[in-house]
Each structure stands twice: as C-alpha cells, then as structure tokens.
N, C-alpha and C positions, 0 to 999 in steps of 0.2 A: 504494500500500500504506500502510495506516494505521500510525502509530507505536504505537498502542494495541492491546492484546490484550484482547478482550472475552470474558468468561466469564459464566456465568449469574448470578453474584453480585458481580462486580467488573470493573473495567477496569484494566489494568496497562501501564506503560511500562517496557520492559526496556532497560537500558543496561549496557554492558560496558566494562571498562577493560583494555586490553592492556598488560601489564607486561613489559618486556624489559630486563633489566639490561645495561648497556653498560659495558665496561671504561673507567674514567676519566671516566665520565659524558659520553661523546661523544654527539653527536646522532645519531639514527638516521633515515635517510631510506628510505622504502619506494618501490620502483619500481612500475611499473604492474602487473606480474605479481603481486607480493605484495598490492597493493591489491585486485586482482580476487579473489584467493583469500580474503582476509579478508572482503570483501563477500559472497561466496558463502556462506561459513561463517555469517555473521550472518543472512543470509536463510534458510538451512536451519534454524538455531536458531529463528527466528521461525515458520517453517512447522510445526515439530514441537511447538511449545508451544501451539498452538491447539486 
C-alpha cells in the first residue's frame, strides 16, 4: 500500500499524531492489542479518503 493518496489533481501524504495526555508526563506504552486497533483505524482512514 502506497503512503500517497493520488487524486486527479494532486498526491497527498497523510500523517496523524496521536495525543494522549498522561498524568505527570509518564511514558505510555501500547500493547499489541492497542497497536493493532490503531493500525486498523489508520488503514480505514486511508481507504475512505481515496
């Protein structure tokens, strides 16, 4: 799957930033389940923007 989304008049690279405030600026570690859900959400966004 290409990182670029090609339209009739342009090519776009979408990037998103996930912001998750943590109390006391603790580091956040995502387990495999969360990583899988986030990946699926990103792929769905990419599919619907074409």
